[in-house]
N, C-alpha and C positions, 0 to 999 in steps of 0.2 A: 471343128474336126475333132474326133475323139481320140483319146490315148489309150483306149483299151487294148490289151494285149491279144493278138491272134493266138488261139491254144496251139501249143506245140504237141505233136504226137511222137511216138517212137519212130514211126515212119519218117517224119520229117525232120527230125534231129540229125545233126551231123555226126558223122562217125568220129570216135574219139573223145567225144563230149561225156562228162560226168552229168548225170541226170538224177533228179529226184522224181519219183512217181507220185503224181497228184491224185490221180483216180483211174479206176479202169471203167470206161464208158459203159460197157455192156454187162448186164447180168446173165452171162451165159455159163454153161459147164466149163468152156475153155478159160474164162476169166476166174471161175471158181479154183480150177486146177492151178493156174498161175498163183493165186494167193495161197494155196496150200504149199506151194514150192518157195514162198518167201517174197514173190514178185508182186508186192502190195503197197498201199499208199504209204509214203514216208520213207520207202526204201531207196537207196541209192544204186544206180545201175550206170555202167559205161557201155556205150554203144560201141562195138568193135568193127562191125562189118555190116554191109547194106547190099543185099543182092534179092535172090528169090525169097530168102528168109533173112531176118535181122539177127546178127549175133551179138549177144551181150554178155557182160560179165557182172554177176550178182552174187555178193558174198564169197567171191573167189571161185565161182563155178560158171563154165560157159553154158549158155542157155540159147537155143535157136527158137525165134518167135516167127510165125508166118505173118506176112505182110498185112493180110486182113486183120489179124489180131493186133498187130503193132499199130495199126491206124485207130484202135480202141484205147490204147494206153496213153493218158494225157500226162506229159512231163514238163519240168522246167530245169533249165541248166543250174548246176551247182557252182557257185563262185570258188575258184581256186584257192 
């Protein structure tokens, strides 16, 4: 049996969690725009709400990310 972690995406993370962005899986214009706004590798983000869009807090700013794009953002929980 393998102990490998299942990748956690912004979509699958729980609301209220502090998360560290590991990677943006796609090389699209949308991912480039996220990076320009500071939503990039090693940044910490908090997932606030989960609906048709994912509401996040990043550097004190609220940002809505579409579910399709959120599925391409790989994250890990940050220890409290």
